[in-house]
N, CA, C and O of each residue as an XYZ file, in Angstrom:
300
protein
N     -55.911    -64.143     26.761
C     -56.649    -64.110     25.498
C     -56.451    -62.775     24.890
O     -56.672    -61.758     25.548
N     -56.039    -62.733     23.642
C     -55.798    -61.443     23.005
C     -57.078    -60.698     22.663
O     -58.095    -61.331     22.376
N     -57.054    -59.375     22.688
C     -58.184    -58.541     22.374
C     -58.259    -58.333     20.880
O     -57.369    -57.723     20.287
N     -59.339    -58.847     20.256
C     -59.492    -58.781     18.807
C     -60.260    -57.486     18.360
O     -60.589    -57.346     17.182
N     -60.525    -56.591     19.265
C     -61.237    -55.365     18.901
C     -60.466    -54.647     17.823
O     -59.267    -54.417     17.981
N     -61.120    -54.281     16.719
C     -60.423    -53.596     15.636
C     -59.924    -52.215     16.114
O     -60.620    -51.483     16.818
N     -58.724    -51.911     15.708
C     -58.142    -50.618     15.978
C     -57.940    -49.850     14.667
O     -57.195    -50.296     13.794
N     -58.593    -48.718     14.533
C     -58.455    -47.969     13.266
C     -58.165    -46.528     13.594
O     -58.964    -45.835     14.223
N     -57.028    -46.102     13.162
C     -56.579    -44.683     13.233
C     -57.219    -43.866     14.323
O     -57.943    -42.906     14.060
N     -56.943    -44.260     15.562
C     -57.420    -43.479     16.651
C     -58.948    -43.707     17.071
O     -59.472    -43.056     17.976
N     -59.565    -44.620     16.386
C     -60.968    -44.865     16.702
C     -61.111    -45.388     18.106
O     -60.365    -46.260     18.550
N     -62.095    -44.832     18.800
C     -62.351    -45.346     20.167
C     -62.770    -46.776     20.163
O     -63.408    -47.244     19.220
N     -62.411    -47.498     21.234
C     -62.715    -48.928     21.307
C     -64.177    -49.174     21.410
O     -64.643    -50.270     21.097
N     -64.949    -48.157     21.853
C     -66.405    -48.427     22.023
C     -67.263    -47.833     20.884
O     -68.478    -47.691     21.022
N     -66.640    -47.505     19.812
C     -67.306    -46.945     18.640
C     -67.358    -47.948     17.494
O     -66.377    -48.647     17.240
N     -68.501    -48.029     16.792
C     -68.699    -48.946     15.665
C     -68.707    -48.079     14.437
O     -69.524    -47.165     14.332
N     -67.837    -48.338     13.526
C     -67.784    -47.648     12.223
C     -68.345    -48.623     11.170
O     -67.680    -49.567     10.742
N     -69.573    -48.353     10.784
C     -70.288    -49.297      9.836
C     -69.708    -49.163      8.450
O     -70.026    -49.978      7.584
N     -68.851    -48.149      8.190
C     -68.183    -47.990      6.884
C     -67.017    -48.970      6.745
O     -66.555    -49.246      5.638
N     -66.557    -49.484      7.863
C     -65.414    -50.408      7.829
C     -65.918    -51.838      7.966
O     -66.547    -52.188      8.964
N     -65.645    -52.651      6.978
C     -66.084    -54.078      7.006
C     -65.564    -54.810      8.213
O     -66.293    -55.601      8.812
N     -64.309    -54.569      8.594
C     -63.727    -55.195      9.743
C     -64.504    -54.926     11.024
O     -64.781    -55.840     11.800
N     -64.858    -53.640     11.237
C     -65.656    -53.250     12.372
C     -67.018    -53.915     12.363
O     -67.471    -54.476     13.360
N     -67.660    -53.835     11.201
C     -68.980    -54.373     11.047
C     -69.038    -55.864     11.380
O     -69.916    -56.308     12.120
N     -68.103    -56.625     10.833
C     -68.086    -58.044     11.069
C     -67.610    -58.402     12.479
O     -68.088    -59.387     13.041
N     -66.703    -57.652     13.057
C     -66.276    -57.893     14.439
C     -67.479    -57.715     15.372
O     -67.751    -58.599     16.184
N     -68.205    -56.596     15.275
C     -69.267    -56.360     16.230
C     -70.473    -57.261     15.968
O     -71.173    -57.647     16.905
N     -70.709    -57.584     14.751
C     -71.788    -58.581     14.410
C     -71.520    -59.898     15.073
O     -72.415    -60.508     15.658
N     -70.234    -60.356     14.979
C     -69.887    -61.633     15.626
C     -69.987    -61.485     17.146
O     -70.542    -62.363     17.807
N     -69.477    -60.426     17.700
C     -69.444    -60.204     19.106
C     -70.867    -60.192     19.671
O     -71.092    -60.761     20.739
N     -71.812    -59.581     19.009
C     -73.170    -59.471     19.501
C     -74.121    -60.540     18.942
O     -75.323    -60.543     19.208
N     -73.508    -61.468     18.133
C     -74.245    -62.599     17.578
C     -75.501    -62.143     16.777
O     -76.619    -62.627     16.957
N     -75.216    -61.188     15.895
C     -76.244    -60.687     14.983
C     -75.668    -60.492     13.579
O     -74.474    -60.713     13.376
N     -76.465    -60.095     12.633
C     -75.922    -59.901     11.289
C     -75.364    -58.532     11.125
O     -75.699    -57.652     11.917
N     -74.516    -58.287     10.127
C     -74.026    -56.954      9.862
C     -75.194    -55.960      9.576
O     -75.093    -54.791      9.949
N     -76.209    -56.371      8.975
C     -77.384    -55.523      8.704
C     -78.031    -55.033     10.003
O     -78.427    -53.876     10.141
N     -78.118    -55.990     10.959
C     -78.694    -55.624     12.283
C     -77.776    -54.579     12.966
O     -78.288    -53.655     13.597
N     -76.487    -54.699     12.860
C     -75.568    -53.706     13.416
C     -75.871    -52.375     12.804
O     -76.054    -51.386     13.514
N     -75.928    -52.332     11.468
C     -76.206    -51.067     10.753
C     -77.558    -50.437     11.227
O     -77.629    -49.233     11.470
N     -78.594    -51.251     11.349
C     -79.902    -50.776     11.760
C     -79.794    -50.206     13.212
O     -80.350    -49.152     13.519
N     -79.078    -50.923     14.064
C     -78.936    -50.432     15.432
C     -78.170    -49.163     15.554
O     -78.522    -48.301     16.360
N     -77.110    -49.015     14.760
C     -76.325    -47.784     14.712
C     -77.181    -46.683     14.231
O     -77.127    -45.581     14.776
N     -78.001    -46.931     13.200
C     -78.956    -45.930     12.736
C     -79.915    -45.442     13.818
O     -80.267    -44.264     13.883
N     -80.338    -46.415     14.690
C     -81.311    -46.147     15.700
C     -80.737    -45.417     16.915
O     -81.344    -44.489     17.448
N     -79.551    -45.863     17.336
C     -79.017    -45.324     18.663
C     -77.620    -44.678     18.579
O     -77.109    -44.180     19.582
N     -77.012    -44.687     17.401
C     -75.662    -44.082     17.297
C     -74.621    -45.165     17.317
O     -74.950    -46.348     17.409
N     -73.349    -44.773     17.233
C     -72.260    -45.748     17.015
C     -71.593    -46.217     18.262
O     -70.599    -46.936     18.160
N     -72.060    -45.868     19.444
C     -71.448    -46.329     20.635
C     -71.817    -47.798     20.879
O     -72.999    -48.138     20.940
N     -70.812    -48.665     21.018
C     -71.021    -50.085     21.071
C     -71.907    -50.483     22.231
O     -72.712    -51.405     22.101
N     -71.782    -49.825     23.338
C     -72.598    -50.243     24.536
C     -74.085    -49.902     24.288
O     -74.959    -50.656     24.716
N     -74.381    -48.800     23.616
C     -75.748    -48.440     23.251
C     -76.329    -49.392     22.190
O     -77.488    -49.800     22.258
N     -75.478    -49.727     21.211
C     -75.924    -50.704     20.207
C     -76.240    -52.015     20.816
O     -77.254    -52.631     20.490
N     -75.378    -52.470     21.712
C     -75.621    -53.745     22.452
C     -76.939    -53.676     23.169
O     -77.755    -54.584     23.018
N     -77.186    -52.651     23.937
C     -78.469    -52.562     24.670
C     -79.645    -52.552     23.716
O     -80.651    -53.225     23.943
N     -79.514    -51.799     22.669
C     -80.604    -51.764     21.658
C     -80.865    -53.152     21.111
O     -82.018    -53.572     21.008
N     -79.811    -53.868     20.761
C     -79.968    -55.218     20.193
C     -80.575    -56.208     21.227
O     -81.421    -57.036     20.890
N     -80.127    -56.096     22.456
C     -80.659    -56.952     23.510
C     -82.133    -56.665     23.742
O     -82.947    -57.574     23.903
N     -82.458    -55.366     23.755
C     -83.844    -54.968     23.944
C     -84.753    -55.420     22.818
O     -85.903    -55.784     23.064
N     -84.267    -55.406     21.604
C     -85.116    -55.838     20.455
C     -85.258    -57.294     20.396
O     -86.248    -57.795     19.862
N     -84.288    -58.031     20.934
C     -84.383    -59.512     20.940
C     -85.114    -59.999     22.192
O     -85.533    -61.156     22.216
N     -85.286    -59.204     23.202
C     -85.880    -59.609     24.485
C     -87.421    -59.548     24.453
O     -88.084    -59.882     25.435
N     -87.961    -59.124     23.332
C     -89.440    -59.045     23.282
C     -89.949    -59.661     21.999
O     -89.215    -59.840     21.028
N     -91.208    -59.974     22.027
C     -91.822    -60.572     20.862
C     -92.353    -59.492     20.001
O     -92.435    -58.341     20.431
N     -92.731    -59.827     18.755
C     -93.310    -58.912     17.808
C     -94.583    -58.278     18.408
O     -94.833    -57.086     18.227
N     -95.374    -59.086     19.119
C     -96.594    -58.580     19.733
C     -96.245    -57.501     20.813
O     -96.927    -56.483     20.938
N     -95.183    -57.765     21.564
C     -94.736    -56.747     22.534
C     -94.356    -55.417     21.833
O     -94.706    -54.329     22.291
N     -93.629    -55.554     20.708
C     -93.207    -54.399     19.989
C     -94.394    -53.587     19.446
O     -94.398    -52.357     19.485
N     -95.442    -54.348     18.917
C     -96.635    -53.710     18.417
C     -97.410    -53.066     19.539
O     -97.971    -51.988     19.342
N     -97.465    -53.658     20.674
C     -98.179    -53.093     21.831
C     -97.524    -51.798     22.303
O     -98.194    -50.840     22.689
N     -96.168    -51.805     22.257
C     -95.431    -50.537     22.682
C     -95.715    -49.459     21.661
O     -95.873    -48.294     22.025
N     -95.785    -49.819     20.391
C     -96.037    -48.799     19.378
C     -97.426    -48.259     19.496
O     -97.608    -47.060     19.284
N     -98.412    -49.035     19.814
C     -99.760    -48.602     19.998
C     -99.891    -47.763     21.211
O    -100.641    -46.788     21.194
N     -99.195    -48.088     22.283
C     -99.237    -47.282     23.544
C     -98.613    -45.950     23.333
O     -99.042    -44.973     23.946
N     -97.618    -45.861     22.492
C     -96.965    -44.581     22.252
C     -97.764    -43.618     21.409
O     -97.517    -42.412     21.428
N     -98.716    -44.141     20.673
C     -99.553    -43.332     19.827
C    -100.646    -42.551     20.555
O    -101.415    -41.828     19.921
C-alpha cells in the first residue's frame, strides 16, 4: 500500500502544516476529524502529528461534562 503522507520541501513526516491545504486535508482524513479540528489541535499542542492525534483522541474520549469537571478541578 503506498504511503500517501504529503511531502513538502523537506517537511518532516510527523509535522502538520495547517497553511497547506493538502496537509490539512490529509491529516483530517487520517484522524477522521474536520480541518478546523486539526487547526484547533495544532493551536493547542503544536504541529507534531503524534501530539495532535493524542489531543484529538483525548478530546473525543470524554464527554462535555467530563471536560467541565476537569476545568472546575483545575480552578
